[in-house]
C-alpha positions in Angstrom: 0.0 0.0 0.0 2.8 2.3 -1.1 0.5 5.0 -2.5 -1.8 5.3 0.6 -1.5 8.4 2.7 -1.9 7.9 6.4 -3.5 10.7 8.4 -2.8 11.0 12.1 -5.9 10.5 14.3 -5.5 13.9 15.9 -4.9 15.8 12.7 -7.8 18.1 12.0 -6.4 19.6 8.9 -8.6 19.2 5.8 -7.3 17.1 2.8 -7.6 18.3 -0.7 -9.0 21.7 0.3 -11.5 20.7 2.9 -12.4 17.0 3.0 -15.4 16.2 5.2 -15.2 14.7 8.6 -16.5 11.3 7.3 -13.3 10.9 5.2 -11.2 11.4 8.3 -13.1 8.5 10.0 -12.3 6.4 7.0 -8.7 7.5 7.2 -8.5 6.1 10.7 -9.7 2.7 9.4 -7.0 2.9 6.7 -4.3 3.7 9.3 -5.3 0.6 11.3 -5.2 -1.5 8.2 -1.7 -0.2 7.3 -0.4 -1.0 10.8 -1.7 -4.5 10.6 0.2 -5.4 7.5 -0.2 -2.8 4.8 -2.5 -5.0 2.7 -6.1 -4.4 1.5 -8.6 -6.3 3.7 -11.9 -7.2 2.3 -14.1 -4.1 2.6 -11.1 -1.7 3.1 -11.5 1.8 1.5 -9.1 2.4 -1.3 -7.6 5.8 -2.1 -6.0 7.1 -5.3 -2.4 8.4 -5.6 -3.6 12.0 -5.4 -5.2 11.5 -2.0 -8.8 11.2 -3.2 -11.1 8.3 -2.2 -11.6 5.9 -5.0 -15.3 5.9 -4.3 -15.8 2.2 -3.6 -15.1 -0.7 -1.3 -13.1 -3.8 -2.1 -15.3 -6.8 -1.6 -14.2 -10.4 -1.5 -11.7 -11.4 -4.2 -11.1 -7.7 -5.1 -14.7 -7.1 -6.3 -15.5 -3.4 -6.4 -18.8 -2.5 -4.9 -20.6 0.8 -5.6 -20.7 3.5 -3.0 -23.3 3.0 -0.3 -23.4 -0.8 -0.9 -21.5 -1.5 2.3 -24.2 0.0 4.3 -26.7 -2.3 2.7 -24.7 -5.5 3.2 -27.1 -6.6 6.0 -30.1 -6.6 3.7 -31.3 -9.8 1.9 -29.5 -10.4 -1.3 -26.9 -7.6 -0.8 -24.0 -10.0 -1.5 -25.6 -11.4 -4.7 -24.8 -10.4 -8.3 -27.1 -7.8 -9.9 -29.0 -10.5 -11.9 -29.6 -12.6 -8.8 -30.8 -9.7 -6.8 -33.2 -8.7 -9.6 -34.5 -12.3 -9.7 -34.9 -12.4 -6.0 -36.8 -9.1 -6.1 -39.0 -10.4 -8.8 -39.8 -13.5 -6.7 -40.5 -11.4 -3.7 -42.8 -9.1 -5.7 -44.6 -12.1 -7.1 -45.1 -13.6 -3.7 -46.4 -10.3 -2.3 -48.7 -9.9 -5.3 -50.1 -13.4 -4.8 -50.8 -12.7 -1.2 -52.4 -9.4 -2.0 -54.3 -11.2 -4.8 -55.6 -13.8 -2.4 -56.8 -11.2 -0.1 -58.4 -9.4 -3.0 -60.1 -12.5 -4.2 -61.6 -13.1 -0.7 -62.8 -9.5 -0.6 -64.1 -9.8 -4.1 -66.0 -13.0 -3.2 -67.8 -11.2 -0.4 -68.5 -8.3 -2.6 -70.0 -10.5 -5.3 -72.1 -12.3 -2.6 -73.4 -9.0 -1.3 -74.1 -7.7 -4.7 -75.9 -11.0 -5.7 -78.0 -10.8 -2.5 -79.0 -7.2 -3.1 -79.9 -8.1 -6.8 -82.0 -11.0 -5.5 -83.9 -8.8 -3.1 -84.5 -6.2 -5.9 -85.9 -9.0 -8.1 -88.2 -10.2 -5.4 -89.5 -6.8 -4.6 -90.1 -5.8 -8.2 -91.4 -9.2 -9.3 -88.7 -9.7 -12.0 -88.6 -13.5 -11.7 -90.2 -16.3 -13.5 -92.5 -19.1 -12.2 -93.5 -21.9 -14.5 -96.9 -23.6 -14.8 -96.0 -26.1 -12.0 -95.0 -23.3 -9.6 -91.2 -23.8 -10.0 -89.3 -20.7 -8.9 -85.8 -21.2 -10.2 -84.4 -17.9 -8.8 -85.6 -18.7 -5.3 -84.4 -22.3 -5.5 -80.9 -21.4 -6.7 -80.3 -18.5 -4.4 -82.1 -19.6 -1.2 -83.2 -23.2 -1.0 -80.1 -24.7 -2.5 -78.0 -22.5 -0.2 -79.8 -23.8 2.8 -79.5 -27.5 1.8 -75.9 -27.3 0.6 -74.2 -27.2 4.1 -76.1 -30.4 5.0 -75.2 -32.0 1.7 -71.5 -31.1 1.9 -70.6 -30.9 5.6 -73.1 -33.1 7.4 -73.8 -36.0 5.0 -70.6 -35.4 3.0 -72.3 -36.8 -0.2 -70.1 -38.4 -2.8 -71.5 -38.4 -6.3 -70.6 -40.9 -9.0 -71.7 -41.3 -12.6 -73.2 -37.8 -12.9 -72.2 -37.9 -16.6 -74.8 -40.5 -17.2 -77.5 -37.9 -17.0 -77.9 -36.4 -20.5 -76.7 -32.9 -21.1 -79.9 -32.0 -22.9 -83.4 -33.3 -23.4 -85.7 -35.1 -21.0 -84.5 -37.9 -18.7 -86.1 -39.9 -16.0 -84.0 -40.7 -12.9 -85.3 -43.7 -10.9 -83.9 -44.1 -7.4 -84.4 -46.1 -4.3 -86.2 -44.4 -1.4 -85.3 -44.7 2.3 -84.5 -42.9 5.6 -87.8 -42.6 7.4 -87.9 -38.9 6.3 -87.5 -38.1 2.6 -84.1 -36.3 2.9 -82.7 -38.5 0.1 -84.9 -36.7 -2.4 -83.5 -33.3 -1.3 -79.9 -34.5 -1.4 -80.5 -36.0 -4.8 -81.7 -32.6 -6.0 -78.6 -30.9 -4.7 -76.4 -33.5 -6.3 -77.7 -32.9 -9.7 -77.8 -29.1 -9.2 -74.2 -28.8 -8.0 -72.4 -31.5 -10.0 -73.9 -31.8 -13.5 -71.6 -30.1 -16.1 -74.6 -28.8 -18.1 -76.1 -27.1 -15.1 -79.2 -29.2 -15.1 -82.1 -29.2 -12.6 -84.0 -32.1 -11.1 -87.8 -32.0 -10.9 -89.0 -34.6 -8.3 -92.4 -36.3 -8.4 -93.7 -36.3 -4.8 -96.6 -38.0 -3.0 -99.9 -36.4 -2.3 -99.0 -36.0 1.4 -96.3 -33.5 0.5 -98.8 -31.1 -1.1 -101.3 -31.5 1.8 -98.9 -30.0 4.5 -99.3 -26.2 4.8 -95.7 -24.9 4.6 -94.1 -28.0 2.8 -96.6 -27.6 0.0 -95.5 -24.2 -1.0 -91.8 -24.9 -0.6 -92.1 -28.1 -2.7 -93.8 -26.2 -5.5 -91.2 -23.5 -5.4 -88.4 -26.1 -5.5 -89.8 -27.6 -8.7 -91.5 -30.7 -7.3 -94.9 -31.8 -8.6 -97.5 -34.4 -8.0 -96.5 -38.0 -8.8 -98.9 -38.5 -11.7 -98.3 -39.6 -15.3 -99.7 -36.4 -16.8 -97.3 -34.0 -15.0 -94.3 -36.3 -15.5 -94.9 -36.7 -19.2 -95.3 -32.9 -19.6 -92.0 -32.3 -17.8 -90.2 -34.9 -19.9 -91.5 -33.5 -23.2 -90.4 -30.1 -22.1 -86.8 -31.4 -21.8 -86.6 -31.5 -18.0 -84.8 -34.0 -15.8 -87.5 -35.8 -13.7 -86.8 -37.8 -10.6 -89.1 -40.6 -9.3 -88.8 -43.0 -6.3 -91.2 -45.9 -7.1 -90.9 -47.5 -3.7 -92.9 -44.6 -2.2 -93.9 -44.9 1.5 -93.1 -48.6 1.4 -89.4 -47.7 0.9 -89.0 -44.7 3.1 -91.0 -46.2 6.0 -89.6 -49.7 6.0 -88.0 -51.0 9.2 -84.2 -50.9 9.8 -83.9 -54.6 9.5 -84.9 -54.5 5.8 -82.4 -51.7 4.9 -81.1 -51.7 1.4 -83.7 -54.3 0.3 -85.8 -52.7 -2.5 -89.5 -52.8 -2.1 -92.0 -53.3 -5.0 -91.7 -50.8 -7.8 -95.5 -50.4 -8.2 -97.1 -51.3 -11.5 -94.3 -49.7 -13.7 -96.1 -46.5 -14.4 -92.8 -44.6 -14.6 -91.7 -46.9 -17.5 -94.8 -46.2 -19.4 -94.3 -42.4 -19.0 -90.7 -42.7 -20.2 -91.7 -44.8 -23.2 -94.4 -42.2 -24.2 -91.9 -39.3 -23.9 -89.0 -41.3 -25.5 -86.8 -40.3 -22.5 -83.9 -42.5 -21.2 -84.2 -44.0 -17.8 -81.3 -43.4 -15.5 -81.1 -45.8 -12.5 -79.8 -44.2 -9.3 -78.6 -45.8 -6.1 -78.3 -44.0 -2.8 -76.3 -45.4 0.1 -76.2 -43.7 3.6 -79.9 -42.6 3.9 -81.0 -45.9 5.5 -79.1 -45.2 8.7 -80.0 -41.5 9.4 -83.2 -42.6 11.4 -82.9 -46.3 12.2 -86.6 -47.2 12.4 -87.0 -49.9 15.0 -90.8 -49.6 15.4 -94.0 -48.2 13.9 -96.8 -46.8 16.0 -99.8 -47.5 13.7 -102.3 -46.1 16.2 -100.6 -42.7 16.2 -100.1 -42.9 12.4 -103.9 -43.3 11.9 -104.7 -40.5 14.4 -102.3 -38.1 12.6 -103.2 -39.2 9.1 -99.6 -40.4 8.3 -98.7 -43.6 6.5 -96.5 -44.6 9.5 -95.2 -43.1 12.8 -91.6 -44.0 13.2 -89.9 -45.1 16.5 -86.2 -44.8 16.5 -83.5 -45.1 19.2 -83.7 -41.4 19.7 -87.3 -40.5 18.7 -89.6 -39.7 20.4 -87.6 -40.4 23.6 -85.4 -37.3 23.2 -88.1 -35.0 22.0 -87.1 -32.6 19.2 -83.4 -33.6 19.6 -84.4 -37.1 18.4 -85.4 -35.6 15.1 -81.8 -34.8 14.3 -80.5 -37.3 11.7 -77.3 -39.3 12.3 -74.3 -37.9 10.3 -73.9 -40.8 8.0 -71.6 -40.8 4.9 -73.6 -40.8 1.7 -72.9 -42.0 -1.8 -75.1 -41.3 -4.8 -74.3 -43.2 -8.0 -76.1 -42.7 -11.3 -76.0 -45.8 -13.6 -75.9 -46.3 -17.3 -79.0 -44.8 -19.0 -81.6 -47.2 -20.5 -82.8 -45.9 -23.8 -86.5 -45.9 -24.6 -86.6 -44.0 -27.9 -86.2 -47.2 -30.0 -89.6 -48.6 -29.1 -92.8 -48.1 -31.1 -95.4 -45.6 -29.7 -97.8 -48.5 -28.8 -95.0 -50.1 -26.6 -96.2 -47.9 -23.7 -99.3 -50.0 -23.5 -97.5 -53.4 -23.6 -97.7 -54.8 -20.0 -95.0 -57.4 -20.6 -92.5 -54.8 -21.9 -93.3 -52.5 -18.9 -92.7 -55.4 -16.5 -89.4 -56.3 -18.1 -88.1 -52.8 -18.1 -89.2 -52.2 -14.5 -87.5 -55.4 -13.4 -84.3 -54.4 -15.3 -84.2 -51.0 -13.6 -84.9 -52.5 -10.2 -82.2 -55.2 -10.5 -79.6 -52.6 -11.7 -80.3 -50.4 -8.6 -80.2 -53.3 -6.2 -77.0 -54.6 -7.7 -75.4 -51.2 -7.4 -76.5 -50.9 -3.8 -74.8 -54.2 -2.9 -71.7 -53.1 -4.6 -71.5 -49.8 -2.8 -72.2 -51.4 0.5 -69.2 -53.8 0.0 -67.0 -50.8 -0.9 -68.1 -48.7 2.1 -65.6 -48.6 5.0 -68.0 -47.4 7.6 -71.5 -46.0 8.0 -70.1 -42.6 9.2 -67.0 -42.1 7.2 
C-alpha cells in the first residue's frame, strides 16, 4: 500500500481543500489496516495516488462495490450479483402480489355475494322473476333453497356423487332411485347432487306423493323447488319439455320400512314410470343412494298414532320420540349417490307404452340394476359414518 496516505488521528487539517469529517473517519480505518500489514482487507477503503477516495469498497476477491453498498450489506441479497438480486426481487414481488391477490379474491368474493343478495332482493320486490306452470321458482331455488341445503349436503352427510355424466346434457331424462331414511331427505340430497355437479347445469324435478302437497308450509316450498305431483300427466309434460325428472317408485313402502330391511328394495309399483318414459322417449337413469337408511334407524312403527295423525306410518327410532325434538336430528352418515348407465327408450314403437310385458321387463331391469349397485356400494363402504 505504497500510495496510501496515512493521516494521524489527531490531525484536524482538511485534505484536498477541505475533506469532510466522514473521510477522516475512513482515514482512521486505513491507518489501522496499514499498521496491521499494509494490505487491503476485504471491505477496506481504497484511495488514489492524489489523496482522493476511489469511491468504492473492495469486496471479496477484489470485487468493487458501488458507494453505499457497504451500508446495505445486511439486507437480503446484498451480496448477490445484480441479476440474482433482480430475480430475488421479482420472486418477492410475485409472492407479495399473490398474497395481495388472495386477499383481493376473498374481498371480491364477499363483494359478489353481497351484490348478488341485493340483486335477488330487488328482483323479489319488483317481481322480476319467472315461475313456470308447475310453480317452480328457479331464482328462489338457486339463491335460497339450495344455499340452505348445501351445508347439510357437503358438511353433514358429505355426499359423494358418481356417474353424474350418465345424465344427458340436454333433453328429457327420468331418474329412478331407491327411497329410504324414514324422512325423505334422500330426495332433497339427490336434487342438490344434480344441481351442483352436472356439467350442463341441469335441474332435477322430483315427483312427490300427495301428502307433501297437503302439508301447509311444505306444499308451498315443494312447488317453489320444482317438485310436482307424482302423476303420469305431470311427469310426461315435464319430460316432453326437456326436464330431468326424478321418481322413487318404492314410495312410502321404501322410506318407511324397518331398519332390519335396509337396502332391500320394495316393490316398484305397476311400472307407471316406465310407461311415462316410453311415451316421452326419454332415457331411464337408475340411481342408487347409500347412507340414507341409517339416518333414522326405524325400529318400530306406531300404527295407532299414524292413523290419528293421518300419516302412513309413525316411526320409532333409538332417539325419537324419547329425546323429543333432539331425536329428530338425523345421524351424520356418509352418503354415496351413483347414477347408472341410462336405459334408452326412444327405440320402441309408440304403442309399446301399453304393452304390460314390456313394462314389466323394463321395470325389473331398472330395479335389478339399482339393487346390484346398492350391494356393490355397501361392499366398498368402509363405515356408516366415514
